[in-house]
C-alpha positions in Angstrom: -3.3 -46.1 -22.5 -3.4 -43.7 -19.5 -0.3 -45.4 -18.0 1.6 -45.0 -21.3 0.7 -41.3 -21.4 1.7 -40.7 -17.8 5.0 -42.5 -18.4 5.7 -40.6 -21.5 4.9 -37.2 -19.7 7.2 -38.1 -16.8 10.0 -39.0 -19.2 9.7 -35.7 -21.0 9.8 -33.7 -17.7 12.8 -35.7 -16.5 14.6 -35.1 -19.9 14.1 -31.3 -19.7 15.4 -31.2 -16.1 18.5 -33.1 -17.1 19.2 -30.7 -19.9 18.9 -27.8 -17.5 21.2 -29.5 -15.0 23.7 -30.4 -17.7 23.9 -26.9 -19.1 24.8 -25.5 -15.7 22.2 -22.8 -15.6 19.4 -22.8 -12.9 15.9 -21.6 -13.8 16.6 -18.4 -11.9 19.5 -17.5 -14.1 19.1 -15.7 -17.4 20.3 -17.7 -20.3 21.7 -14.6 -21.9 23.6 -13.6 -18.7 21.6 -10.4 -18.0 22.5 -9.2 -14.6 20.9 -6.9 -12.1 21.9 -3.3 -12.3 21.4 -0.3 -10.0 21.0 3.4 -11.0 23.0 6.1 -9.2 20.4 8.8 -8.0 21.8 12.2 -7.3 20.6 14.0 -4.2 19.6 17.7 -4.0 21.5 20.4 -2.0 19.6 19.3 1.1 20.9 15.7 0.8 17.6 14.1 -0.1 16.3 12.8 -3.5 13.3 14.4 -5.2 11.3 11.2 -4.3 12.3 11.5 -0.6 11.3 15.1 -0.6 7.9 14.3 -2.0 7.4 11.7 0.7 8.5 14.1 3.5 6.2 16.9 2.1 3.2 14.4 1.9 3.8 13.3 5.5 3.9 16.9 6.7 0.9 17.8 4.7 -1.1 14.8 6.0 -0.2 15.8 9.6 -1.0 19.5 9.7 -3.1 20.2 12.8 -6.6 21.5 11.9 -6.2 20.8 8.2 -9.4 20.4 6.1 -9.1 18.3 2.9 -11.6 17.5 0.2 -12.5 13.9 -0.9 -14.1 13.1 -4.3 -15.2 9.7 -5.4 -15.3 9.7 -9.3 -16.8 7.3 -11.6 -14.1 6.0 -14.1 -17.0 5.4 -16.6 -18.7 8.8 -16.7 -16.2 11.1 -14.9 -19.0 12.3 -12.7 -18.3 13.0 -9.0 -20.4 10.4 -7.1 -19.5 11.5 -3.6 -18.0 14.6 -2.1 -17.0 15.1 1.5 -14.7 17.5 3.5 -12.1 15.6 5.5 -11.1 16.8 9.0 -7.3 15.8 9.3 -6.8 13.0 6.8 -8.3 9.9 5.2 -7.0 6.7 6.8 -6.8 3.2 5.3 -8.6 0.4 7.0 -5.3 -1.6 7.2 -3.5 0.9 9.4 -2.9 -0.1 13.0 -1.2 1.2 16.1 0.3 -2.2 17.0 1.9 -4.8 14.8 -0.4 -7.7 13.8 2.2 -10.4 14.7 4.2 -10.5 17.8 6.0 -13.2 19.8 7.2 -13.3 23.3 10.6 -14.9 22.8 13.4 -12.7 23.7 15.7 -14.9 21.6 14.0 -14.0 18.4 15.4 -11.4 16.1 13.2 -8.4 15.4 11.8 -5.1 16.8 11.0 -4.9 20.5 7.5 -3.3 21.0 5.4 -2.7 24.0 2.0 -4.3 23.8 -0.4 -3.8 26.8 2.4 -3.4 29.2 4.4 -6.4 28.0 7.6 -6.3 25.8 7.1 -8.4 22.6 9.1 -8.9 19.4 7.8 -8.3 15.9 9.2 -8.5 12.4 7.0 -5.6 11.3 8.6 -2.2 10.8 6.9 1.1 12.0 6.0 3.1 8.9 6.9 6.7 8.3 3.5 7.8 9.4 3.9 6.1 12.8 1.6 3.2 12.1 1.8 -0.5 11.2 0.0 -2.1 8.3 -0.8 -1.3 4.7 -3.8 0.0 2.6 -6.9 -2.1 2.5 -10.1 -2.1 0.6 -11.8 0.7 2.5 -10.9 4.2 3.8 -12.4 6.2 6.7 -12.5 9.9 7.8 -14.3 12.5 9.8 -15.9 15.5 8.0 -15.8 19.1 9.3 -19.1 18.4 11.2 -17.3 15.5 13.0 -19.5 12.9 11.1 -17.7 9.6 10.6 -17.6 8.2 7.0 -16.4 4.7 5.9 -16.0 4.1 2.2 -15.6 0.7 0.5 -13.4 0.9 -2.6 -15.0 -1.3 -5.2 -15.9 -1.2 -9.0 -12.9 0.8 -10.2 -13.7 4.0 -8.3 -11.3 6.9 -8.6 -10.6 8.4 -5.2 -9.2 12.0 -5.3 -8.1 13.9 -2.1 -6.9 17.5 -2.2 -6.1 20.1 0.2 -8.0 22.6 -2.0 -11.5 22.1 -3.4 -11.6 21.4 -7.1 -14.2 22.6 -9.6 -16.7 19.9 -10.7 -19.9 20.3 -12.7 -22.1 18.4 -10.2 -22.0 16.1 -7.2 -24.4 13.2 -6.9 -24.1 12.8 -3.1 -22.7 15.4 -0.8 -22.1 13.7 2.6 -21.3 17.0 4.5 -24.4 16.8 6.7 -25.2 19.9 8.7 -25.8 19.2 12.5 
């Protein structure tokens, strides 16, 4: 009985594949001939789009020397501020690195040449706009105005809010700005 079922299942799969092959469309093609389109985005007088300008302003704001920011961890369930902290400089994601995570020594491999511990290597990773490699990961870290180091794991649907100005909140459950 199992052999008959297996044979029948295989026959159905082969039949469907042959129909797709006979019709001339591949699974990646849309049956109604929908094609990819692109939108034309106008630039501002300064030659950049609004999105590009936002990214430029964020990078400039993140890298102001001596800047103090304010970090709030908010419960998505109650709206209460669970943790408050000042941030000296900026909050950094755990996935950010100064060097690419993958490099090879072959000079015949296409990619970006990088200096790692005095040796030229090649990587396929691109240096980000902020001057680092990597992406965001499940925790962030920062130093507060008293030079205390903080590391925060992002779990359980927390809302992380970072501002360059303090915001008004009714109460804070934990204030991690410890006085030295």
